[in-house]
N, C-alpha and C positions, 0 to 999 in steps of 0.2 A: 156193185157193193163189193163183190169178192176182190176186185182190183183195188178198191180204196183200203180194204183190210190188209192186203198184201203190201201195198205201198206204205201204209202206217208201220207195219211190223217191220219192213226193211228199214225205214226212217229211224225208228227206235233202235233197231239192231245195230245200224251205222253209228248212232250217238253213243250207245254203250262201248263200242270198239273205240270210238275216238276218245272217250273218257278214260278207258282203261289205258291207252297208248300214252296219255299226258300223264297218268299217275306213274307209269313205268318210267317215263323220262325224269320225273321229278325224283323218283327212287334212285334211278342211275345217277343223277346229279349229286344226291346226297351221299351216296356211297362213294363217289369220286372224291367229294370234299372231305370225307371222313377216312379215306383209306389210310392215311398217315396220322390218324388221330384216335386215341383209345381212352374211352371214359371208363374208369374203374370205379366201382363203389365198394367202400370199406364196411366194416361191421357196424359203425355208427351211422351208416347211409350217408356218409359224406361222399362227394365226388372227386376224383383225382384224375386230372387230363394229362396223359402222356402224349407227346408228339414225336414223330420220327424226324429227325433233323438229318442234313448230308452226313455228318460224321457220327451219328448216335441218336439216342433218345433223350429228351428233356422233359421233365416234370414240371408242369405250369406252376408259377409262384414258388419256385424253388431256387430263386437267383443266387448265384454264387455258391450254393451248397452242393455237397456231394450227395448223390442219391444211389443207393443200392438196391437194385432189384433182386430180391431172393425168390428164386422159382423152386417151390417145394411142393411136397405131399405130406398129408397129417400121418400116413402109414409109414413114411420113410424114416429109418433109424438115423441116418446122418443129418437129415432135416432136423430132426427132433433135437439132436445134439447141436446143431447150428442156432437154434432159436435163442438159447440163453446167451450165446456170444454175441449174436447181433443186437439183443437187447442191452447188454453191457456196453457196447460200442455205441448205441444210440444214445444212451443215457451220458455217457463220457463225453461225447461230441455233439450234444443235443442242439447247440447253435449253429452247427456246420454240417450236419448229416441227417438224411432222412432214409429211413429203411422202409421199403414197401415190400411186404410178403405177398406173393402171387402164387396161389394155388393152381396146380394142374389139374386137380380133380373136377370133373365136369359134375353138376348138379349135386354139390356138396351143400349141406344145410349150413347157415351161420352158427347155428348152435354147435356143430361139430368143430368148427373153427374156433368158437369160444372155448370149447373144451381143450383143444391144442393149445391155445394162449395160455390158459390157466395151468396146465400140466407141464409146459415146457418153458414158462416165463417168456413167451414171445410178447413182449411190451412193445410192439411197434405196430405200424399200420398193416393190417392184413386185409386183402380185397378178394372179394367173392362176386365176379362179375361175369356176364355171358362174354365179355371181351378179353377175358384172361388169356384164353387160348390163342386168340389172334395176337396179342402183345408177345406171349411167350414164343410163338412161331417166328414172328419178326425178329426178336432179339437173337434166337438161335440161328436163324438165317444169316443176319449180320455178323455172327461170329463164327459163320461157316461151320456149324456143329451137325448140320444135317437134321433129318426128321427125329432121330433117336439119339438122345444124350443122357448121360448120368445127371441125377439130381442129388443133392441141390445144386443148381447153377445160380450163381451170383454174379451180376454184372454191375460194375461201379462207374458212374458217369458224373462228369462235372461240366455244368454248362453245355450240355448236350454231346461232350465228347467222351468216348470210352477212355477210362483209367486203367482197368483191368478187369478180368473176369476169372472166375473160379469154378471149377467143376468137382463134384463130390465133396468128401469131407475135407475140410480146411481148418488149420488152426487160426485161433482169433489173432494171434501176434502178427500173422502174414497179412491179415486184412488191415489191422491196425497200422502196420508199417505202411502200406499203400495209402491209408488214409492220411498220415502225417506227411507223406510225401506230396500228395495232392494239395493238402492244405498249406504246405510250406512250413511245417512245424519241426 
């Protein structure tokens, strides 16, 4: 009787380990598939998929458009100043430009981002996702900025290729000049 109980316990134990290893393999496969993909959720609960390409980053469904990733924090004075400039450019080039604001603040509430949007006229897409940090780190790494870099950091891409990037406070005219060049205007 004792032998049967021990055998049954060992059998169940072996099945549990087999099941766990299968789950681990599935998780590893999913991580490998998504290592170059970032799913960002905006304040309206819409998802935006960014993929790492050979020469940069591409926003899914942004064919032919310029994409500016604005890496910011709600407490950062230059980030606050940049928000209205980016909104102005988003409005002016609405058919050719998509601005995505990516907060570096972990565990920030959407309400705080809504307050930032209202106070600083940040009328463009703001994302608040667990994957924000991964994407920010990947962009900074591609730009060879290291782990610590000034914010705001803006990176402009067209069709997955880097057009230019800006560190710290930048005048709207400089960004607009690069937008015009990239669009051939």
